[in-house]
One Martini backbone bead per residue (centre of mass of N, CA, C, O) as a GRO file, in nm:
protein
  263
    1MET     BB    1   9.588  15.999  12.260
    2ASP     BB    2   9.735  16.251  12.494
    3ARG     BB    3   9.584  16.478  12.406
    4LEU     BB    4   9.322  16.741  12.441
    5PHE     BB    5   9.301  16.733  12.116
    6ASP     BB    6   9.170  16.698  11.749
    7ARG     BB    7   9.053  16.997  11.721
    8VAL     BB    8   9.049  17.310  11.526
    9ILE     BB    9   9.059  17.661  11.506
   10VAL     BB   10   9.134  17.884  11.230
   11ARG     BB   11   9.288  18.216  11.136
   12PRO     BB   12   9.405  18.412  10.921
   13PRO     BB   13   9.561  18.681  10.844
   14GLY     BB   14   9.509  18.998  10.765
   15LYS     BB   15   9.590  19.307  10.653
   16SER     BB   16   9.505  19.433  10.945
   17TYR     BB   17   9.723  19.310  11.142
   18VAL     BB   18   9.907  19.568  11.176
   19ASN     BB   19   9.666  19.682  11.393
   20CYS     BB   20   9.729  19.540  11.634
   21VAL     BB   21   9.748  19.465  11.964
   22SER     BB   22  10.066  19.605  12.088
   23THR     BB   23  10.385  19.617  12.288
   24ASN     BB   24  10.578  19.568  12.074
   25PRO     BB   25  10.854  19.731  11.941
   26GLU     BB   26  10.806  19.557  11.647
   27HIS     BB   27  10.517  19.611  11.536
   28GLU     BB   28  10.585  19.797  11.277
   29THR     BB   29  10.731  19.525  11.126
   30ILE     BB   30  10.502  19.383  11.016
   31ASP     BB   31  10.462  19.095  10.794
   32VAL     BB   32  10.195  18.973  10.633
   33ARG     BB   33  10.309  18.774  10.431
   34LEU     BB   34  10.473  18.618  10.643
   35ALA     BB   35  10.240  18.553  10.833
   36LYS     BB   36  10.086  18.375  10.632
   37LYS     BB   37  10.312  18.168  10.595
   38GLN     BB   38  10.337  18.086  10.896
   39HIS     BB   39  10.046  17.989  10.921
   40ARG     BB   40  10.060  17.761  10.713
   41GLU     BB   41  10.278  17.601  10.867
   42TYR     BB   42  10.120  17.558  11.124
   43VAL     BB   43   9.887  17.398  10.994
   44LYS     BB   44  10.059  17.174  10.874
   45ILE     BB   45  10.156  17.060  11.143
   46LEU     BB   46   9.888  16.984  11.264
   47LYS     BB   47   9.815  16.782  11.038
   48GLU     BB   48  10.066  16.596  11.068
   49TYR     BB   49   9.944  16.531  11.379
   50GLY     BB   50   9.620  16.473  11.328
   51ILE     BB   51   9.474  16.746  11.303
   52ASP     BB   52   9.173  16.899  11.283
   53VAL     BB   53   9.104  17.175  11.052
   54ILE     BB   54   8.936  17.479  11.086
   55GLU     BB   55   8.911  17.708  10.814
   56LEU     BB   56   8.906  18.044  10.801
   57GLU     BB   57   8.851  18.356  10.727
   58PRO     BB   58   8.942  18.651  10.722
   59LEU     BB   59   8.909  18.946  10.958
   60GLU     BB   60   8.938  19.270  10.882
   61SER     BB   61   8.774  19.412  11.124
   62HIS     BB   62   8.994  19.223  11.295
   63PRO     BB   63   9.329  19.229  11.356
   64ASP     BB   64   9.331  18.987  11.601
   65SER     BB   65   9.178  18.721  11.476
   66VAL     BB   66   9.415  18.511  11.466
   67PHE     BB   67   9.361  18.494  11.789
   68VAL     BB   68   9.131  18.252  11.840
   69GLN     BB   69   9.153  18.141  12.130
   70ASP     BB   70   9.000  18.389  12.281
   71THR     BB   71   8.685  18.335  12.188
   72ALA     BB   72   8.697  18.030  12.320
   73VAL     BB   73   8.563  17.738  12.508
   74VAL     BB   74   8.582  17.390  12.423
   75GLY     BB   75   8.356  17.109  12.501
   76VAL     BB   76   8.307  16.778  12.419
   77LYS     BB   77   8.199  16.620  12.665
   78SER     BB   78   7.966  16.855  12.724
   79ASN     BB   79   7.886  17.029  12.465
   80VAL     BB   80   8.041  17.307  12.539
   81ALA     BB   81   8.044  17.663  12.452
   82VAL     BB   82   8.245  17.934  12.548
   83ILE     BB   83   8.194  18.268  12.509
   84SER     BB   84   8.365  18.537  12.500
   85ARG     BB   85   8.470  18.835  12.688
   86PHE     BB   86   8.650  19.092  12.625
   87GLY     BB   87   8.894  19.289  12.785
   88GLU     BB   88   8.949  19.391  12.497
   89PRO     BB   89   8.742  19.604  12.339
   90SER     BB   90   8.853  19.595  12.033
   91ARG     BB   91   8.772  19.267  12.015
   92ARG     BB   92   8.486  19.297  12.003
   93GLY     BB   93   8.324  19.051  11.771
   94GLU     BB   94   8.504  18.807  11.699
   95GLU     BB   95   8.308  18.582  11.834
   96GLU     BB   96   8.064  18.560  11.638
   97SER     BB   97   8.175  18.362  11.413
   98ILE     BB   98   8.245  18.135  11.614
   99LYS     BB   99   7.965  18.082  11.717
  100GLU     BB  100   7.853  17.984  11.445
  101VAL     BB  101   8.039  17.741  11.414
  102LEU     BB  102   7.958  17.600  11.688
  103GLU     BB  103   7.662  17.568  11.620
  104LYS     BB  104   7.707  17.388  11.367
  105GLU     BB  105   7.862  17.168  11.555
  106GLY     BB  106   7.645  17.142  11.817
  107PHE     BB  107   7.683  17.336  12.040
  108GLU     BB  108   7.639  17.459  12.348
  109ILE     BB  109   7.575  17.792  12.417
  110LYS     BB  110   7.785  18.005  12.606
  111ALA     BB  111   7.813  18.321  12.789
  112ILE     BB  112   7.994  18.588  12.869
  113LYS     BB  113   7.885  18.832  13.096
  114ALA     BB  114   7.821  19.121  13.203
  115PRO     BB  115   8.110  19.207  13.375
  116GLY     BB  116   8.240  18.981  13.239
  117THR     BB  117   8.570  18.838  13.171
  118LEU     BB  118   8.709  18.624  12.898
  119GLU     BB  119   9.008  18.459  12.783
  120GLY     BB  120   9.154  18.184  12.638
  121GLY     BB  121   9.458  18.260  12.727
  122ASP     BB  122   9.368  18.198  13.048
  123VAL     BB  123   9.315  17.882  12.973
  124LEU     BB  124   9.411  17.588  13.158
  125VAL     BB  125   9.400  17.269  13.046
  126THR     BB  126   9.342  16.952  13.196
  127ASP     BB  127   9.349  16.585  13.286
  128GLN     BB  128   9.278  16.648  13.624
  129GLY     BB  129   9.008  16.824  13.672
  130ILE     BB  130   9.164  17.097  13.596
  131VAL     BB  131   9.124  17.459  13.575
  132PHE     BB  132   9.323  17.724  13.484
  133ILE     BB  133   9.286  18.083  13.564
  134GLY     BB  134   9.356  18.397  13.471
  135LEU     BB  135   9.393  18.684  13.668
  136SER     BB  136   9.362  18.966  13.465
  137GLN     BB  137   9.339  19.217  13.234
  138ARG     BB  138   9.119  19.012  13.068
  139THR     BB  139   9.034  18.849  13.338
  140ASN     BB  140   8.774  18.804  13.566
  141GLU     BB  141   8.599  18.689  13.832
  142GLU     BB  142   8.325  18.675  13.689
  143GLY     BB  143   8.421  18.505  13.447
  144ILE     BB  144   8.516  18.262  13.617
  145SER     BB  145   8.242  18.195  13.755
  146GLN     BB  146   8.090  18.137  13.495
  147PHE     BB  147   8.267  17.911  13.391
  148ALA     BB  148   8.220  17.720  13.637
  149ARG     BB  149   7.915  17.684  13.576
  150TYR     BB  150   7.953  17.557  13.283
  151PHE     BB  151   8.192  17.361  13.436
  152PRO     BB  152   8.111  17.163  13.703
  153HIS     BB  153   8.320  16.901  13.656
  154VAL     BB  154   8.538  17.116  13.732
  155LYS     BB  155   8.817  17.257  13.865
  156VAL     BB  156   8.860  17.600  13.952
  157VAL     BB  157   9.165  17.799  13.918
  158ALA     BB  158   9.283  18.098  14.029
  159ILE     BB  159   9.546  18.313  13.877
  160PRO     BB  160   9.733  18.565  13.950
  161ILE     BB  161   9.829  18.819  13.703
  162THR     BB  162  10.080  19.093  13.599
  163LYS     BB  163  10.329  19.031  13.374
  164ILE     BB  164  10.097  18.918  13.187
  165PHE     BB  165   9.827  18.881  12.989
  166HIS     BB  166   9.846  18.559  12.986
  167LEU     BB  167   9.880  18.254  13.122
  168LEU     BB  168   9.998  18.106  12.850
  169SER     BB  169  10.273  18.280  12.871
  170GLY     BB  170  10.370  18.097  13.157
  171VAL     BB  171  10.193  17.824  13.093
  172SER     BB  172  10.204  17.462  13.018
  173TYR     BB  173  10.040  17.177  12.918
  174LEU     BB  174  10.121  16.845  12.861
  175ARG     BB  175  10.171  16.569  13.060
  176ASP     BB  176  10.157  16.386  13.329
  177LYS     BB  177  10.154  16.637  13.523
  178THR     BB  178  10.295  16.846  13.315
  179VAL     BB  179  10.474  17.162  13.333
  180ALA     BB  180  10.541  17.461  13.183
  181ILE     BB  181  10.734  17.721  13.359
  182SER     BB  182  10.740  18.074  13.475
  183PRO     BB  183  10.821  18.186  13.788
  184GLN     BB  184  10.834  18.506  13.729
  185VAL     BB  185  10.496  18.500  13.638
  186VAL     BB  186  10.424  18.220  13.791
  187ASP     BB  187  10.293  18.059  14.057
  188VAL     BB  188  10.395  17.740  14.163
  189ASP     BB  189  10.195  17.672  14.402
  190TYR     BB  190   9.949  17.589  14.213
  191PHE     BB  191  10.146  17.316  14.120
  192ARG     BB  192  10.107  17.111  14.321
  193GLY     BB  193  10.189  16.780  14.201
  194PHE     BB  194  10.350  16.881  13.970
  195LYS     BB  195  10.551  16.874  13.701
  196LEU     BB  196  10.841  17.083  13.646
  197ILE     BB  197  10.931  17.301  13.374
  198THR     BB  198  11.170  17.539  13.367
  199ILE     BB  199  11.182  17.846  13.214
  200PRO     BB  200  11.381  18.065  13.104
  201GLU     BB  201  11.370  18.401  13.132
  202ASP     BB  202  11.499  18.458  12.831
  203GLU     BB  203  11.246  18.236  12.725
  204LEU     BB  204  10.942  18.306  12.777
  205TYR     BB  205  10.802  18.278  12.494
  206ALA     BB  206  10.832  17.954  12.487
  207ASN     BB  207  10.589  17.894  12.695
  208ASN     BB  208  10.421  17.912  12.434
  209MET     BB  209  10.284  17.594  12.405
  210LEU     BB  210  10.205  17.282  12.211
  211TYR     BB  211  10.050  16.981  12.260
  212LEU     BB  212  10.051  16.699  12.014
  213GLY     BB  213  10.156  16.440  12.115
  214ASP     BB  214  10.376  16.194  12.174
  215LYS     BB  215  10.583  16.427  12.300
  216ASN     BB  216  10.498  16.659  12.120
  217VAL     BB  217  10.625  17.007  12.090
  218LEU     BB  218  10.519  17.323  12.016
  219ILE     BB  219  10.761  17.572  11.924
  220PRO     BB  220  10.937  17.834  11.900
  221GLU     BB  221  11.179  17.959  11.726
  222GLY     BB  222  11.491  18.019  11.906
  223TYR     BB  223  11.496  17.814  12.190
  224PRO     BB  224  11.742  17.621  12.312
  225LYS     BB  225  11.688  17.579  12.618
  226THR     BB  226  11.400  17.473  12.594
  227LYS     BB  227  11.460  17.240  12.408
  228GLU     BB  228  11.652  17.094  12.607
  229LYS     BB  229  11.456  17.064  12.846
  230LEU     BB  230  11.252  16.891  12.697
  231ARG     BB  231  11.438  16.662  12.618
  232ARG     BB  232  11.524  16.584  12.910
  233ALA     BB  233  11.201  16.520  12.971
  234GLY     BB  234  11.110  16.349  12.692
  235PHE     BB  235  11.072  16.548  12.463
  236LYS     BB  236  10.956  16.672  12.126
  237PRO     BB  237  11.057  16.925  11.953
  238VAL     BB  238  10.865  17.162  11.754
  239GLU     BB  239  10.936  17.396  11.510
  240VAL     BB  240  10.821  17.748  11.468
  241ASP     BB  241  10.776  18.035  11.282
  242VAL     BB  242  10.650  18.342  11.483
  243SER     BB  243  10.753  18.641  11.453
  244GLU     BB  244  10.483  18.801  11.365
  245PHE     BB  245  10.331  18.717  11.638
  246TRP     BB  246  10.522  18.833  11.842
  247LYS     BB  247  10.470  19.131  11.748
  248GLY     BB  248  10.147  19.072  11.841
  249ASP     BB  249  10.142  18.916  12.121
  250GLY     BB  250  10.178  18.619  12.008
  251GLY     BB  251  10.135  18.257  11.985
  252VAL     BB  252  10.099  17.921  11.947
  253THR     BB  253   9.817  17.905  12.098
  254CYS     BB  254   9.661  18.159  11.974
  255LEU     BB  255   9.615  18.019  11.668
  256SER     BB  256   9.413  17.825  11.836
  257SER     BB  257   9.092  17.644  11.885
  258PRO     BB  258   9.018  17.402  12.093
  259PHE     BB  259   8.872  17.074  12.130
  260TYR     BB  260   8.808  16.958  12.435
  261THR     BB  261   8.788  16.626  12.556
  262VAL     BB  262   8.790  16.700  12.889
  263LEU     BB  263   8.530  16.919  12.902
   0.00000   0.00000   0.00000
């Protein structure tokens, strides 16, 4: 299998999800019942593509905790799990229960320490020995340098971003040195030597996609131009409705924390 992970952690949204941190104008219309249903469908798809899913209980004390990707970056090859320190202060504490799960899984735990901040949504892992990390509102230089010390066997490249919260909202790694990228929010110069699939500006949200292996790519439902671009590049788009997570400023990658086999 050519994907970067075979196992993930997920956590369904709790009732408190309506209070998540979001700049989306439709934030107030979040339907938790629908969000739970969409999350079940998301998990079902992951399992259908042979991914082992560790399912946790909702964490009502943390409205954003469904976006579990941000809590840690897990490396199977090195047996190291780096626990995030949130740049968004209201989310601090979410990572504690994830740390417990990863300890039980036998990973050596490393933590991003103050004044460093790093969120998983800023970490783009590739199978090329390079990890790109967004220097963002949520992840700072100190967090990136700590991460680089914890994973010395990979090259870490920081990419400044200002127009999106997380790097993975504007670029996704697929396979064979191929990335889907939105040039209006992420500088393509950092990806010289990679094959680029440029995502249309009016479908920016679709750039938060998850490569499932064997050319299958999980994308949010309702983005026909992106779907067509992926098809033309030889990929097989798999659609999932994540409307309620869009309202919470989250996407397809945010809903799972992968165990990266290449890290």
